Structures are given as structure tokens and as C-alpha cells.
C-alpha positions in Angstrom: 0.0 0.0 0.0 2.8 2.4 0.9 4.6 1.7 -2.4 1.5 2.3 -4.4 0.8 5.6 -2.6 4.4 6.7 -3.2 4.2 5.7 -6.9 0.9 7.7 -7.4 2.3 10.8 -5.6 5.5 10.6 -7.7 3.5 10.2 -10.9 1.3 13.2 -10.0 4.4 15.3 -9.2 6.1 14.4 -12.5 3.0 15.1 -14.6 2.4 18.5 -12.8 6.0 19.5 -13.5 5.6 18.7 -17.2 5.9 21.2 -20.1 5.0 24.4 -18.2 8.1 23.9 -16.1 10.0 23.0 -19.3 8.9 26.3 -20.8 9.9 28.1 -17.6 13.2 26.3 -17.7 13.9 27.2 -21.3 12.9 30.8 -20.8 15.0 31.2 -17.7 17.9 29.3 -19.2 18.1 31.5 -22.3 16.8 35.0 -21.3 20.2 36.1 -20.2 22.0 34.7 -23.3 23.9 37.1 -25.5 21.8 38.8 -28.2 18.5 37.5 -26.8 15.4 39.5 -26.7 13.0 38.2 -24.0 9.6 39.6 -23.2 7.2 38.3 -20.6 4.0 40.4 -20.7 2.3 41.2 -17.4 -1.4 40.7 -17.5 -2.3 44.4 -17.1 -0.3 45.1 -20.4 -2.0 42.4 -22.5 -4.7 44.9 -23.6 -2.0 47.0 -25.3 -0.8 44.1 -27.4 -4.4 43.6 -28.6 -3.9 46.7 -30.8 -1.8 44.7 -33.3 -4.9 43.4 -35.1 -8.6 42.5 -34.4 -7.8 38.8 -34.6 -4.9 39.2 -32.2 -7.1 41.2 -29.8 -9.7 38.4 -29.7 -7.0 35.8 -29.0 -5.1 37.9 -26.5 -8.3 38.6 -24.5 -8.1 35.1 -22.9 -4.4 35.1 -22.2 -3.0 34.6 -18.7 0.7 34.3 -19.6 2.4 35.5 -22.7 6.1 35.2 -23.5 8.2 35.9 -26.5 11.9 35.3 -27.2 14.2 36.0 -30.1 17.6 34.4 -30.0 20.6 33.9 -32.3 21.0 30.5 -33.9 24.0 31.2 -36.2 25.7 27.8 -36.1 24.3 24.4 -37.1 25.3 23.0 -33.6 23.3 25.8 -31.9 20.3 25.3 -34.2 20.3 21.6 -33.5 20.6 22.2 -29.7 17.6 24.6 -29.8 15.6 22.3 -32.0 16.2 19.4 -29.7 15.1 21.5 -26.7 11.9 22.4 -28.4 11.2 18.8 -29.4 11.6 17.8 -25.7 9.1 20.5 -24.6 6.5 19.8 -27.3 6.9 16.1 -26.8 5.4 16.5 -23.3 1.6 16.4 -23.8 1.5 19.0 -26.6 -0.2 18.2 -29.9 1.6 19.5 -33.0 -0.9 21.4 -35.1 1.7 22.4 -37.7 5.3 21.5 -38.4 7.6 22.4 -41.3 11.1 21.0 -41.3 13.7 22.1 -43.9 17.1 20.8 -42.9 17.7 22.4 -39.6 15.0 25.1 -40.1 11.8 24.6 -38.1 8.4 26.1 -37.9 6.3 24.4 -35.3 2.9 25.2 -33.7 1.9 23.0 -30.8 -1.1 23.2 -28.5 -2.2 21.6 -25.2 -5.9 21.0 -25.0 -8.3 20.4 -22.1 -11.7 19.2 -23.2 -12.9 21.6 -25.9 -10.5 24.4 -25.2 -6.9 25.1 -26.1 -5.0 25.9 -22.9 -1.5 26.5 -24.1 0.0 27.5 -27.5 3.7 27.2 -28.3 5.1 28.6 -31.5 8.7 27.9 -32.4 10.5 29.2 -35.5 14.2 28.8 -36.4 15.6 29.8 -39.7 19.2 28.7 -39.0 20.2 32.4 -38.3 17.6 33.4 -35.7 15.0 31.6 -33.6 11.9 32.7 -31.8 9.5 31.2 -29.3 6.0 32.5 -28.7 4.1 31.0 -25.7 0.5 31.6 -24.6 -1.3 30.2 -21.6 -5.0 30.8 -21.2 -8.4 29.6 -22.6 -8.5 29.8 -26.4 -11.0 28.8 -29.1 -9.5 26.1 -31.2 -10.9 27.7 -34.4 -9.1 31.0 -33.6 -5.9 29.1 -33.0 -6.3 27.4 -36.4 -6.9 30.8 -38.1 -3.9 32.3 -36.4 -1.7 29.4 -37.7 -3.1 29.7 -41.3 -2.6 33.5 -41.4 0.8 33.4 -39.8 -0.3 35.8 -37.2 2.3 34.6 -34.8 4.9 36.6 -36.7 2.7 39.7 -36.2 2.5 39.1 -32.5 6.2 38.7 -32.1 7.0 41.8 -34.1 4.2 43.7 -32.3 5.7 42.7 -28.9 9.1 43.9 -29.9 7.6 47.2 -31.1 5.7 47.6 -27.9 8.7 47.0 -25.7 11.3 48.6 -28.0 13.8 50.7 -26.2 13.3 53.5 -28.7 9.7 53.8 -27.5 10.7 54.0 -23.8 11.9 57.2 -22.1 14.6 57.0 -19.5 13.4 57.3 -15.9 15.1 60.7 -15.4 13.2 62.2 -18.4 10.0 60.9 -16.9 10.7 62.5 -13.6 11.5 65.9 -15.3 8.1 66.0 -16.8 6.4 65.6 -13.4 
């Protein structure tokens, strides 16, 4: 009886630490790498990102966690390393909706479902020079996710996030204090 209880508790722990922790681990492991742009959008700022397009606004409205990373992938070894990390993450209870492989280049859209709703969306692109990861956590309509994949709206979201958080759009704190 004790062995069975220990096994069940261990299994629940492993399952609960699944891909979300893998995404956390990937994000935390690479956010400080050289030439990486990493954006984790706080919930109160999600409405600003909805201005990218009406389709994006309807998708973002149900988002609880949004992260975006751009990272260099200049060598074949680095590209293979990143592709393997994404394969590990998406292999843990994600369903691949779209995948395009061209040598080491990758375009992958994966989702995690619960009943009739999509709970997580993971979009990974790597063109052998640069890679990007776009991650959503929330409650999403599967039809809207399919439309986003067909329209390649994930690229618009990534570009919009970079524009929203671009340093050229931010004023230094000392300039803000002078205005007050």
C-alpha cells in the first residue's frame, strides 16, 4: 500500500511539472544569453498588445501568460541544440498542429488541450540564423488558433511585442521625472 501511494504521488508530481516547467526552464535558461530579446508580458499590459490586429485582440483577450523570445541560432550546432530542446518541450503532452522541417529550419505550432479548449499555445521558429519562441497560456477557441496558424499571425504578434517593448519607445526614468 505504501509503495502504491508513493508511486501515485511521484507520478502526479512528474505530470504536474511537465511542459509548463519546461517552458519556464527554457525561458529562464536563455533569457540572459547574449543577443537574446525576451519579453514576458504582465497581465495588465495584455490589452496594449491587442492593438496589433482585431484577430490578435480576440486571441489575447483570454491570455493569462504571454512570453516571446528572439535568439541567435547562427551555427548548425546551436540550431540543432535549440531544435532538440523544443522537441523535448513539445513532446510532453503537446499536440503538434503544424510542423515544417527544412534541414535544420523549423516552424512548429503546438497546443495543449483540455476538453474543448486550447490551454497552451507554443510557436517555435528557427531559420538557421535566428530563432523565436512565442508562448500563450489561457483559454482559447481552437478555431481562432487554427486561423492564427493559417494566417501566420504569430509573426505579427512577435513583431508587435518587440515594437511595444522597444527601447526606442521608452523614455529614461530621469526624463519621466523631469516631466512631473
